[in-house]
N, C-alpha and C positions, 0 to 999 in steps of 0.2 A: 445216186439212185434215190428216187422218191417212191414211197409206197403209201397207199391209202386204202383202208377197208371201211366200208359203210355197212352197218348191220340194220336189219329190220325195216328195210324199205318195203313199201307195199305197192307194187305195180299192178295195173289193170290191163288186161289184154283180151283179145278175141281169138279163140283157139278152138281146137277140136273139143268134142264132148265125149269123154270116156273116163275110165277110172283114174287116170293120171293127170287130167286137165281140169282146171277150175278157173273161173274168171278173175279171182284175186288170190294172191299167194305171197309168202314171205321170201325175201331174197337177201343174200349177202353179196355186196358188190366189192370188187377189189380192183385197184389200178396200180400199175407200175410204170414209172417214167424213167427214161434213160437218156444220158448225154452221149455224145459221140464216143468218148473214151470207154464207156461201159459197153456200148453196142459192139465195138470191134476189139475188145480187150483180149480176146483169145486168138486173134488173127495176126499173123506176121505182117508188119508194115500197115497195121490197121489205122495208124495216124494219117495215112495218105488217102484213106477211103472216105467217101462222103455219105452222110445220112440223107441229105436233101438234094433235090435238083429243081431248078427254077422253071423249066418248061417241060416237065415230064408228062407222061401219058398215063391216064388212069386205066388199069387193066384189071382182070379178075384176080391178079396176084399182088397188086399194090395200088396205092394212091398216087395221084399225080405229083404230090409234094415229096414222095419218098423214092430213094433209089431201090432197085430190086434187091440188092445185097442187104441193105438195112432191114427191109421189110421181111425178108426170108429169115434173117437171124432172129428178129423179134418173134416171128411166128414159131420158130423152132423152140425158143426159150419158153414161150407161152404154153405150147403143147406139152413139152417135157415136164414143166412145172405141174400141169394139171393131171398128167398121167401118174406122176408120183403121188399126188393128192388122192386120186382114185384108188391107187394100189394101197395106200395107207388106210383108207376107209374101208375098202372091200376085200383086201387081200391081194397078194401078188398075182394070183391066177384070174383076176377079174377080166372079163371080156369087155372090150370097149371099141368104139369106132368114132371117127370124125365125119361130120356131115356138113357140107357147105350150107351157109345160111345167110340171111339178110337181117341186119339190125341198123337202125338209123344213125347210131353214133360210132360204129366201127366198120372198117373195110380193110382187107377181107375179113369175113366173119365165119364162125363155125359153131356147131353144137357138138357137145360131147355126149355120146349115148353109152349107157352101160347095159349089159345083158342081164335082165332081172325077170325071174319067173317066166322063162321061155319066150321073152320078147324084149325088144330094144326100147329103152326108156331114156328120154332126154334128161340129162342131169344139170347141164348148164349151157349158157351161151357165152361166147367170147369173141375177141377180135382185136385188130390193130386200131387204136383210137383215131378217129377222124382228126387230121392235123388242124383243121380250122378251129376245133374246140380248144386245143392247146394254144393256138395263136391268140384267140380271144381272151384266154386266161393269163396271158403274159408268159407262157412257157413255150414260146415258138422255137427255142433251141433244143427241145426235147422231143423224143418219140416215145409212144407208150402203147401198152396193151391193157385191156380191161376185161372183166368177166362178171357174170351174174349167176350165182349158184342158188337154185331153188331149194329151199330148206324142206318143204313138204316132200318133195320127191326123194331127197336124200334120206329123210326119216322113213319113207316107205321102203326103201331098200334095206336100211340098217335094221329096222324093227319088223319087217314082214307085214306091213300095213297094206291091205289090199285095195283100198279106195281112198282117194284124196279128200273126199267129202267128210270123212271121219274127223279131220282136223277142225272142222267147224261144229262138231257135235258137242252138245252139252250133257250127253249121256254119261253119268258117272261110271257106268260099266267100262267105258273107254278111258275116261280121264283118270280114274283111280289107278290104272296100270302104270301111269307115268308120274304119279305124285311122289315128291321127295326122293326122286331117283337121280343118281349122278349120270352125267352124259356118257361116261365111260362104262356104265353098267351094261351087262349083256341082257337086253330086253327083247322078248319076242311077243308080239301082239297075240292075245288070245281072243278069238271071235266072241262077241256077245250076241245074245238073242236079238232077233229082229223085232220081237214083240215088246210093247212098251213096259216101262217100269211102273210099279205102284209103291208109293213111299208113305210110311206111317212112322210117327214118333212115339216113343214111350218114355215117360218120366216117372221117377220114384225117389223117395227118401231112403237113403242107405241105413242099414241097421247100426245101432250104436255100438254093438260088440266088435265091430271092425272085421267080422268074419265074412268078407265079401270081396270078390275081385271081378273085374270086367271080363276076364277070360272065362270065368264060371258062367257068367251071363251069356256070353257068345255060344258056349257049348249047349246051353239049354235052348237057346233060340234055334240053333241048327238041329237039335234033336226034335223039336216040334215042327219047325217049318220045312226041314229037309232041303232039297235042292232048289226050291223056289226062293230061298233066301239068298240073294246075290251079294249083298253087302250089309255090314253093320258098322256104324261109326259113332263114337262118343262126341256129340256136338255141343254139349254144354255141361258145365259144372257150376253148382251154386251152393254157397255156405250161408245158412241162415244164422245170423249172429245171436238172435234171441233164443231160438229153439236149439241152437248148437247142433244142427243137423246139416248133413250134406246131401244135395240132390244131384242125380245124374239124369241127363236126357240123351237117349240113343236114337239114332235114325236108322230104321230098317228098310232096306230096298228089296222089294219082292219082284221077281220076274220069272216067268216060265219059259223054258227053252223051246216049247212046241206049240204054245197057244197063248192067246191074250187072257190075262187074268182080269176078272172083274173086281171092282173095289169091294163088293159084297163078299166075295171069296176071301180076299185079303183080310178084311175086317174080322171075319170069323176066326182065321188063324191067329190074327193079332190079339184078339181077346183071350184065346187059349194061352198065348205067351204071357200076357199080363197076369192071368190067374196063376199060372205055374210059377212065375217069378215071385209073386207075393207069397205063395205057399212055401216054396223051397228056400228062399233067401230072407224071409221075414221082413220084407220091405213094404212100404206104403206107396201105392200108385197115386200119382198126382193127377 
């Protein structure tokens, strides 16, 4: 038995236009190749059965090079493997269905769809590998199946992400939800505002008495900015060797949930924050 998994391939396609389709996506490809003894290992007198036939007919169920028995056994193994995968990812009660499909490198071919948010969504494509590919690769004594699993659609199901276009967003309101997270973490996407962000930085020298923490600063910013403060992050630390002072630079992301903020509005709030920080923490704004 030979298996191969290829990660992060980037195929391009022409497809539907909706919240689950995009012209480019990330995919994990997997291939399994079997010899005769593996195909018929669970069948009595399997050593007398054949995987290939010389003058076979190509039908909806098999290729001309394969016997119907071998093709059906590989199909059953492929589908049962992927059903276990779907149940492991989405739970034993996941609803799924198989849809006949066409792919240039497999025949017969199928799509596995899962029921997500009241509609069926294609999760992956798969099928029995075209035998000519294996012949050209020097594996003419093998029969195989292959699959391609769309990572964006998988993530949409696992994390309740409503629109595939979000994966190409540079909006930190989206990206920050997945930073430094383990793949096994239970993450549920929290919708961000459709209105644009405004980003201002604030830098200051910390007081020498050491009576300062970033959490105190965060609380003060939230107190002044309220709900329009979407994120605060420490983006730079600097120690001045001559002055023996430490500087912090924070990036504050402002965004309103119901309207577009102007930079003038944000600047007014930002100056209030600067004034309050200097007064409360005895810091020097840079």
